[in-house]
Backbone as numpy.savetxt, mean C-alpha at the origin, in Angstrom:
# Nx Ny Nz CAx CAy CAz Cx Cy Cz
28.32 -12.29 0.58 27.06 -11.90 1.45 26.22 -12.08 0.70
25.11 -12.57 0.64 23.92 -12.99 -0.21 23.07 -11.24 -0.33
22.69 -11.73 -1.95 21.94 -10.86 -2.26 20.97 -9.85 -0.83
20.23 -10.59 -0.39 19.32 -10.17 0.38 19.92 -9.46 1.48
20.92 -9.87 1.88 21.73 -9.31 3.13 22.17 -7.93 2.37
23.01 -7.76 1.22 23.25 -6.33 0.87 22.31 -5.84 0.65
20.73 -5.87 0.20 19.68 -5.21 -0.04 19.20 -4.27 1.31
19.03 -5.25 2.54 18.74 -5.34 3.92 19.52 -4.34 4.11
21.15 -4.02 4.18 21.63 -3.13 4.65 21.68 -1.74 4.26
21.14 -1.35 2.86 20.87 -0.12 2.63 19.14 0.10 3.34
18.61 -0.28 4.48 17.63 0.31 4.43 17.10 -0.36 6.18
16.76 1.18 6.92 16.87 0.15 8.41 15.28 -0.18 8.54
14.55 -1.18 9.70 13.11 -1.19 9.55 12.61 0.04 10.21
11.37 0.20 9.63 10.61 0.60 9.94 11.02 1.98 8.55
11.67 2.14 7.79 11.80 2.86 7.27 11.30 3.30 6.01
11.36 1.98 5.19 10.04 2.10 4.14 9.07 0.89 3.98
7.74 1.58 3.15 6.78 0.52 2.67 6.95 0.94 1.18
6.63 -0.31 -0.36 6.68 -0.06 -1.33 5.12 -0.62 -1.07
4.30 -0.12 -1.73 3.21 -0.11 -2.02 2.67 -0.48 -3.98
0.92 -1.05 -4.50 1.27 -0.89 -5.41 -0.42 -2.04 -5.85
-1.12 -2.17 -6.66 -1.79 -2.86 -6.50 -1.06 -4.60 -7.52
-1.66 -5.72 -7.53 -0.78 -6.68 -8.21 -1.00 -7.17 -9.43
-1.11 -6.62 -10.49 -1.24 -7.70 -11.61 -2.71 -7.31 -12.40
-3.35 -8.39 -12.75 -4.71 -8.56 -13.32 -5.96 -8.47 -12.21
-7.11 -8.24 -12.01 -7.81 -8.37 -10.99 -8.04 -9.81 -11.23
-8.48 -10.36 -10.14 -8.83 -12.18 -9.56 -10.70 -11.46 -9.47
-11.06 -12.90 -10.21 -12.49 -13.27 -10.32 -12.90 -13.81 -9.00
-14.03 -13.59 -8.33 -14.31 -14.48 -7.38 -16.20 -14.25 -7.43
-16.44 -15.90 -6.99 -18.39 -15.72 -7.16 -18.63 -15.87 -5.89
-19.70 -15.07 -5.96 -20.58 -14.75 -4.90 -21.56 -16.25 -4.47
-21.35 -16.66 -3.71 -22.63 -17.65 -3.84 -23.88 -17.63 -3.51
-24.15 -16.81 -2.81 -25.58 -16.24 -2.32 -26.44 -15.41 -3.50
-25.26 -14.78 -4.57 -26.13 -14.26 -5.68 -25.71 -14.34 -7.28
-24.56 -15.75 -6.64 -24.40 -16.24 -8.16 -24.19 -15.42 -8.87
-23.27 -14.08 -8.76 -22.54 -12.85 -9.30 -21.20 -13.50 -9.26
-20.32 -13.34 -10.62 -19.03 -13.06 -10.79 -18.01 -12.08 -10.02
-17.67 -11.60 -9.43 -17.29 -10.18 -9.28 -15.24 -9.85 -9.39
-14.77 -8.83 -9.81 -13.57 -8.86 -10.10 -13.33 -8.17 -8.62
-12.19 -8.58 -8.10 -10.84 -7.87 -7.04 -9.68 -6.97 -7.36
-9.40 -6.54 -6.98 -7.92 -6.17 -7.42 -7.06 -5.93 -6.15
-6.46 -6.53 -6.39 -5.33 -6.90 -5.75 -4.25 -6.03 -5.08
-4.38 -5.24 -4.11 -3.36 -4.46 -3.23 -2.63 -5.47 -2.36
-0.84 -4.83 -2.70 0.06 -5.73 -2.07 1.74 -4.07 -1.70
1.85 -5.03 -0.34 2.61 -4.08 0.27 3.58 -4.99 0.52
5.00 -4.33 0.59 6.05 -5.08 1.31 7.44 -4.19 2.19
7.73 -4.69 3.62 8.02 -3.50 4.36 9.60 -3.63 3.69
10.39 -2.95 3.35 12.10 -3.13 2.72 12.88 -3.44 3.71
12.59 -3.69 4.66 13.45 -4.40 5.95 13.57 -5.55 5.53
12.57 -6.47 6.43 12.04 -7.68 6.79 11.64 -8.14 5.73
11.04 -7.28 4.39 9.96 -7.88 3.39 8.69 -8.84 3.52
8.16 -8.38 5.06 7.36 -8.43 5.24 5.98 -8.72 4.41
5.72 -8.83 4.31 4.14 -8.73 2.92 2.94 -8.90 3.80
1.82 -7.80 2.73 0.43 -7.93 3.15 -0.36 -7.89 1.66
-1.14 -7.93 1.94 -2.65 -8.01 0.49 -3.96 -7.81 1.10
-4.25 -6.80 0.53 -6.01 -6.94 0.43 -6.01 -7.00 -0.65
-7.95 -7.51 -0.94 -8.66 -7.49 -2.24 -9.70 -6.75 -1.72
-9.55 -5.14 -3.01 -10.01 -4.52 -2.84 -11.32 -4.11 -4.29
-12.81 -4.20 -4.26 -13.49 -4.02 -5.36 -13.19 -2.95 -6.19
-12.10 -2.05 -6.04 -11.78 -1.16 -7.24 -10.39 -0.36 -7.18
-9.99 0.09 -8.06 -8.99 0.97 -7.41 -9.29 2.31 -7.42
-10.41 2.54 -6.81 -10.17 4.04 -7.02 -9.60 4.58 -5.52
-9.50 6.21 -5.36 -8.91 6.08 -4.55 -9.48 6.37 -2.82
-10.73 5.95 -2.62 -11.02 5.50 -1.24 -10.74 4.26 -1.09
-10.40 3.53 -1.84 -9.63 1.99 -1.45 -8.59 2.23 -1.65
-7.63 3.00 -2.74 -6.36 2.78 -2.13 -6.23 3.26 -0.60
-6.93 4.68 -0.31 -6.75 4.94 1.02 -7.32 3.81 2.18
-8.18 3.52 1.53 -8.70 1.98 2.44 -7.32 0.90 3.21
-6.88 0.46 1.83 -6.11 -0.42 2.11 -5.03 -0.05 2.34
-4.55 1.56 2.12 -3.47 1.87 3.16 -3.69 1.52 4.82
-4.45 2.28 5.31 -5.31 2.21 6.48 -5.17 0.01 7.75
-6.07 -0.44 6.50 -5.35 -2.00 6.84 -3.79 -2.28 7.19
-2.96 -1.47 5.59 -1.55 -2.20 5.98 -0.96 -1.81 7.35
-1.61 -0.75 7.32 -1.13 -0.10 8.56 -1.04 -0.82 9.66
-2.45 -0.20 9.91 -2.41 -1.76 11.51 -2.20 -2.95 11.39
-1.91 -3.70 10.57 -1.58 -4.66 10.25 0.00 -4.59 10.74
0.64 -3.84 9.99 2.02 -3.92 10.40 2.10 -3.10 11.86
1.22 -2.76 12.28 1.24 -2.16 13.93 2.18 -1.31 14.15
2.03 0.04 12.69 2.89 1.17 12.49 2.86 1.67 11.65
3.23 2.68 10.77 3.68 3.58 10.13 4.85 3.46 9.50
5.12 3.46 8.69 7.30 3.45 8.35 7.04 4.62 7.87
8.30 5.38 7.60 8.39 6.76 7.81 8.16 7.27 6.09
8.91 5.80 5.01 8.30 6.46 3.83 7.28 5.24 3.44
6.40 6.17 2.53 6.18 5.35 1.42 6.09 5.39 0.29
6.38 4.28 -0.35 6.69 4.40 -1.88 6.02 3.73 -2.94
5.10 4.48 -3.55 4.02 4.25 -4.48 5.03 3.78 -5.82
4.42 2.85 -6.77 4.61 2.51 -7.86 3.36 3.59 -8.14
3.78 3.73 -9.89 3.37 5.06 -10.78 1.92 4.67 -10.88
0.81 4.42 -9.73 -0.18 4.70 -10.00 -1.34 5.05 -10.36
-2.55 5.43 -11.19 -2.79 7.20 -10.90 -3.30 7.45 -9.97
-3.88 6.38 -9.89 -4.43 6.78 -7.69 -3.89 7.37 -7.27
-2.89 7.59 -6.58 -1.89 7.67 -5.73 -0.48 8.94 -6.63
-0.05 8.97 -8.14 1.23 8.95 -8.58 0.57 9.78 -9.56
0.38 11.64 -9.39 -0.35 12.36 -11.26 0.90 12.20 -12.08
2.29 12.37 -11.62 3.02 12.17 -12.56 4.56 11.50 -11.94
5.14 10.78 -12.81 6.54 10.19 -12.12 7.51 10.71 -12.16
8.36 11.08 -12.14 9.85 11.44 -11.26 10.33 10.54 -10.73
11.79 10.77 -11.14 12.75 9.51 -10.04 12.58 9.89 -9.06
13.12 10.52 -8.43 12.80 10.83 -6.63 11.66 11.33 -6.28
11.56 12.47 -6.88 10.29 13.28 -6.26 9.04 13.31 -7.06
8.28 11.94 -7.17 6.84 12.26 -8.31 5.13 12.83 -7.48
5.19 13.85 -8.37 3.70 14.40 -8.07 2.28 13.46 -7.81
2.29 13.80 -6.29 1.29 12.77 -5.60 -0.39 13.17 -5.60
-1.17 12.41 -6.05 -2.70 13.19 -5.87 -2.63 13.53 -5.15
-3.72 14.71 -5.13 -3.56 15.74 -3.54 -4.62 14.65 -2.25
-5.44 13.43 -2.30 -5.67 13.22 -1.60 -5.17 12.41 -0.86
-3.86 11.42 -1.60 -3.01 10.40 -0.93 -2.08 11.69 -0.72
-1.59 12.51 -1.19 -0.79 13.87 -0.46 -0.93 13.89 0.46
-2.22 14.15 0.40 -3.20 15.05 2.20 -2.65 14.14 3.31
-3.38 12.76 3.65 -3.31 11.44 4.26 -2.28 11.64 5.06
-0.96 11.65 4.77 0.28 11.25 5.41 0.03 12.58 7.37
-0.75 13.79 7.03 -0.96 14.58 7.49 -1.91 14.47 8.82
-2.95 13.64 8.21 -3.87 13.22 10.15 -3.95 11.87 9.94
-2.87 10.76 8.95 -3.67 9.26 9.00 -2.84 8.78 10.44
-1.69 8.98 10.55 -0.64 8.80 12.10 -1.90 8.76 13.52
-1.92 9.79 13.36 -3.55 10.30 14.75 -4.20 9.47 14.72
-5.63 9.44 13.61 -6.18 8.56 13.36 -6.28 6.70 14.01
-5.34 6.56 12.85 -5.11 5.38 13.29 -4.70 4.69 14.68
-3.65 5.01 15.45 -2.91 5.05 17.03 -3.41 5.34 17.54
-4.69 6.76 17.88 -5.56 7.01 18.89 -5.60 6.34 19.75
-5.85 6.06 20.90 -6.25 4.86 21.65 -7.48 5.65 22.56
-8.40 4.73 22.92 -9.48 5.22 23.30 -9.09 5.12 25.19
């Protein structure tokens, strides 16, 4: 059995998504102003299907971190049972192996996020 098939056997579909910012920021050029800006790339991967999502944000502040999550779950069409952040300060105050101390805003959003995202008009 391949390594990938063994890894997938431990994760059910929709169970988990892993999130982080990817490496160094990328630079982009604004044609209208001639300015060079930096973009920080938010990345996510579903545990079972390995379906990837990426979004370039202007910074790594909390508002963009949470906005990237909103876009990610809209892209996936649902909310994973468990969201696994890397130890980024925007999301995690202190790392522990199994139960990290989360940033207050990040810990609060799951209570309201799914209802707001999937509320139908």
